[in-house]
C-alpha positions as CSV (number, residue, x, y, z in Angstrom):
1,M,101.3,80.9,87.6
2,K,98.9,78.0,88.4
3,L,99.5,78.3,92.1
4,A,98.9,82.1,92.0
5,I,95.6,81.6,90.2
6,F,94.6,78.9,92.7
7,V,95.3,81.2,95.6
8,W,93.3,83.9,94.0
9,C,90.4,81.5,93.5
10,V,90.5,80.4,97.1
11,F,90.5,84.1,98.1
12,I,87.4,84.8,95.9
13,L,85.6,81.8,97.4
14,L,86.3,83.1,100.9
15,M,85.0,86.5,99.9
16,V,81.8,85.1,98.4
17,L,81.2,83.1,101.6
18,L,81.9,86.0,103.9
19,N,80.1,88.6,101.9
20,G,76.8,86.8,101.4
21,T,76.6,83.0,101.3
22,L,77.2,82.2,105.0
23,P,75.1,85.0,106.5
24,F,72.3,84.2,104.0
25,A,72.4,80.6,105.0
26,M,72.1,81.6,108.6
27,G,69.2,83.9,107.9
28,A,71.0,87.1,108.6
29,D,70.0,90.5,107.2
30,L,72.6,91.1,104.4
31,H,72.4,94.9,104.7
32,A,73.1,94.7,108.4
33,W,75.8,92.0,107.9
34,T,77.6,94.2,105.3
35,D,78.1,96.9,107.9
36,S,78.6,94.7,110.9
37,L,81.7,94.6,113.2
38,T,81.7,90.8,113.0
39,K,82.1,90.8,109.3
40,D,84.8,93.6,109.5
41,I,86.9,91.5,111.9
42,L,86.5,88.4,109.9
43,I,87.6,90.2,106.7
44,H,90.6,91.7,108.4
45,S,91.7,88.5,110.0
46,L,91.0,85.9,107.3
47,I,91.5,88.1,104.1
48,Y,93.9,90.9,105.0
49,G,95.8,89.0,107.6
50,G,95.6,85.4,106.2
51,M,95.2,85.5,102.4
52,F,97.0,88.9,101.7
53,L,99.9,88.5,104.2
54,V,100.4,85.0,105.5
55,V,99.8,83.1,102.3
56,P,102.2,85.2,100.1
57,L,104.9,85.1,102.7
58,L,104.5,81.3,103.2
59,L,104.6,80.6,99.5
60,T,107.5,82.9,98.8
61,K,109.8,82.1,101.8
62,G,108.7,78.5,102.5
63,W,107.6,76.8,105.7
64,Q,111.2,76.2,106.8
65,T,111.7,80.0,107.1
66,V,108.2,81.0,108.2
67,R,108.2,78.6,111.1
68,R,111.4,80.2,112.6
69,L,110.4,82.0,115.8
70,D,112.0,85.2,114.7
71,F,109.8,85.1,111.6
72,L,106.6,83.5,112.9
73,I,106.1,85.6,116.1
74,P,106.4,88.9,114.3
75,L,104.1,87.6,111.5
76,L,101.5,86.5,114.1
77,V,101.7,90.0,115.8
78,A,101.1,91.6,112.3
79,V,98.0,89.4,111.7
80,L,96.7,90.4,115.2
81,A,97.4,94.1,114.5
82,I,95.4,93.9,111.3
83,T,92.6,91.9,113.0
84,L,92.3,94.6,115.7
85,R,92.1,97.4,113.1
86,P,88.2,97.6,113.1
87,L,88.4,98.2,116.9
88,V,91.6,100.3,117.2
89,R,92.4,101.7,113.7
90,P,96.0,102.7,114.3
91,T,97.1,99.1,115.1
92,A,97.3,98.4,111.3
93,A,100.4,100.6,111.2
94,L,102.2,98.0,113.3
95,A,101.9,95.5,110.4
96,I,103.9,97.9,108.1
97,A,106.7,98.0,110.7
98,I,106.8,94.2,110.9
99,I,106.8,93.8,107.2
100,A,109.8,96.2,107.1
101,Y,111.5,94.2,109.8
102,L,110.9,90.9,108.0
103,H,112.3,92.4,104.8
104,W,115.4,93.5,106.7
105,R,115.9,90.1,108.2
106,F,114.7,87.7,105.5
107,D,114.7,89.7,102.2
108,L,111.1,90.1,100.8
109,S,112.3,91.5,97.5
110,A,110.5,88.6,95.7
111,L,107.3,90.2,96.9
112,G,108.2,93.5,95.2
113,I,109.8,95.2,98.2
114,R,112.7,96.7,96.1
115,S,113.7,99.6,94.0
116,R,114.8,99.8,90.3
117,G,116.1,103.4,90.5
118,W,114.9,106.4,92.4
119,R,114.1,108.6,89.3
120,G,111.4,106.3,87.9
121,D,110.1,105.5,91.4
122,V,109.7,109.3,92.2
123,A,108.0,109.7,88.8
124,V,105.3,107.1,89.8
125,I,104.9,108.6,93.3
126,V,104.3,112.2,92.1
127,L,102.1,111.2,89.2
128,P,98.9,111.4,91.3
129,V,99.9,115.0,92.3
130,V,100.3,116.0,88.6
131,L,97.0,114.3,87.6
132,G,95.2,115.8,90.6
133,I,96.3,119.3,89.7
134,M,95.3,118.8,86.0
135,V,91.9,117.6,87.0
136,A,91.4,120.5,89.4
137,L,92.2,123.0,86.6
138,F,89.2,121.8,84.7
139,Q,86.8,121.9,87.6
140,P,84.9,124.8,89.1
141,P,86.9,126.7,91.7
142,A,87.0,124.9,95.1
143,H,85.9,126.6,98.3
144,G,89.5,126.3,99.4
145,L,92.3,123.9,99.9
146,A,92.3,121.6,102.9
147,P,95.9,120.6,103.6
148,G,95.2,119.4,107.1
149,T,92.4,117.1,106.0
150,A,94.4,116.0,103.0
151,L,97.4,115.1,105.1
152,A,95.2,113.1,107.5
153,S,93.6,111.3,104.6
154,G,96.9,110.4,103.0
155,L,98.5,109.2,106.2
156,D,95.4,107.2,107.1
157,R,95.5,105.5,103.7
158,L,99.3,104.7,104.0
159,L,99.4,103.6,107.6
160,A,96.0,102.5,108.8
161,N,94.4,100.9,105.8
162,P,95.3,97.3,104.9
163,A,93.8,97.9,101.4
164,S,96.9,100.0,100.7
165,T,99.4,97.8,102.3
166,V,98.9,94.0,102.4
167,E,96.3,94.1,99.6
168,N,98.8,95.8,97.3
169,L,101.4,93.2,98.5
170,F,99.0,90.4,97.4
171,Y,97.8,91.8,94.1
172,F,101.0,93.3,92.8
173,G,104.0,91.8,94.7
174,F,102.5,88.3,94.6
175,L,99.9,87.9,91.8
176,T,101.2,90.5,89.2
177,E,104.8,89.4,89.8
178,R,104.0,85.7,89.2
179,L,101.5,86.0,86.4
180,S,103.7,88.3,84.4
181,L,106.2,85.4,84.0
182,K,103.7,83.7,81.7
183,T,101.3,86.5,80.5
184,G,103.8,89.4,80.0
185,W,102.1,92.7,79.2
186,W,98.7,91.0,79.1
187,T,99.1,90.9,82.9
188,P,97.7,94.4,83.7
189,P,94.3,93.8,82.2
190,L,94.2,90.4,83.7
191,I,94.9,91.8,87.2
192,G,92.4,94.6,86.5
193,M,89.7,91.9,85.8
194,M,90.7,89.8,88.8
195,Y,90.5,92.9,91.1
196,T,87.2,94.0,89.7
197,I,85.7,90.6,90.2
198,H,87.0,90.7,93.8
199,E,85.2,94.1,94.3
200,M,82.0,92.8,92.8
201,T,81.7,90.1,95.5
202,N,81.1,92.9,98.0
203,P,77.5,93.9,98.3
204,E,78.6,97.2,99.9
205,Y,80.0,98.4,96.6
206,W,76.8,97.5,94.8
207,Y,74.7,99.5,97.3
208,E,77.0,102.5,96.8
209,G,76.8,102.3,93.0
210,M,80.5,101.7,92.5
211,A,81.8,102.3,88.9
212,F,83.4,98.9,88.3
213,A,84.5,99.8,84.8
214,F,86.6,102.6,86.3
215,T,88.0,100.2,88.9
216,F,89.1,97.9,86.1
217,I,90.9,100.7,84.2
218,L,92.5,102.1,87.4
219,I,93.9,98.7,88.5
220,T,95.1,97.9,85.0
221,V,97.1,101.1,85.0
222,V,98.5,100.5,88.5
223,A,99.5,96.9,87.4
224,A,101.3,98.3,84.4
225,L,103.1,100.8,86.6
226,Y,104.1,97.9,88.9
227,L,105.5,96.0,85.9
228,W,107.6,99.1,85.1
229,R,109.0,99.7,88.6
230,R,108.5,96.2,90.2
231,S,108.0,97.8,93.6
232,V,105.0,97.6,95.9
233,V,106.6,100.3,98.0
234,V,106.3,102.7,95.1
235,I,102.6,101.6,94.5
236,W,101.9,102.1,98.2
237,L,103.4,105.6,98.3
238,S,101.7,106.5,95.1
239,D,98.3,105.3,96.5
240,G,98.8,107.5,99.6
241,M,99.7,110.5,97.5
242,N,96.6,109.9,95.4
243,W,94.4,110.1,98.5
244,F,96.2,113.2,99.7
245,V,95.6,115.0,96.4
246,R,91.9,113.9,96.2
247,A,91.3,115.3,99.7
248,L,93.3,118.4,99.0
249,F,91.1,119.4,96.1
């Protein structure tokens, strides 16, 4: 637990430095920096590739395994694919294929790549569909459904967005999994608080007027669902389904 908290603290420190402290110290315009390609590449390489993928794998499998060429080379390719995502968006999908390969070769079940029964897993995956339909019933009639746009949105979230892949791996397969050993069912609100603090370090979300209280509630619920299913694959598929439903309606 202490190691997981330490890793999260290092991650937050990096986010604070990348989001504001370093550019401010160098006299950069923070609004321009927030939307810059340089920041985007740094976030994808250091945060998504480094903190969210490399660090959990290293701490879970150990250096003796990670340094093996049949592990290390695919891992470096995955980090490169994530780093290039701001330039060539589809490259992020390569990281998913590599994670699947590493799981097949080295067993990443300790990071939540597992199943505890298909019925419960399917229930969590289709939950966003049910909720989306219920919300739509209480809203004014839409101009029309957009299945093509919805499918593109869902697939983009699943395959081309590290926030739905390695970020879920970090927060649920790594942090939630390890904190729950000590904090039990207090873990979901703890993870919700940690994730909300993470989001609050990003000036972009303040500019957009992000509802941080809603973020806390949402991540708390997702963390509770993870503790029920213990599967980041289920959380990942549910996230993609959620984006599909939101775009559909």
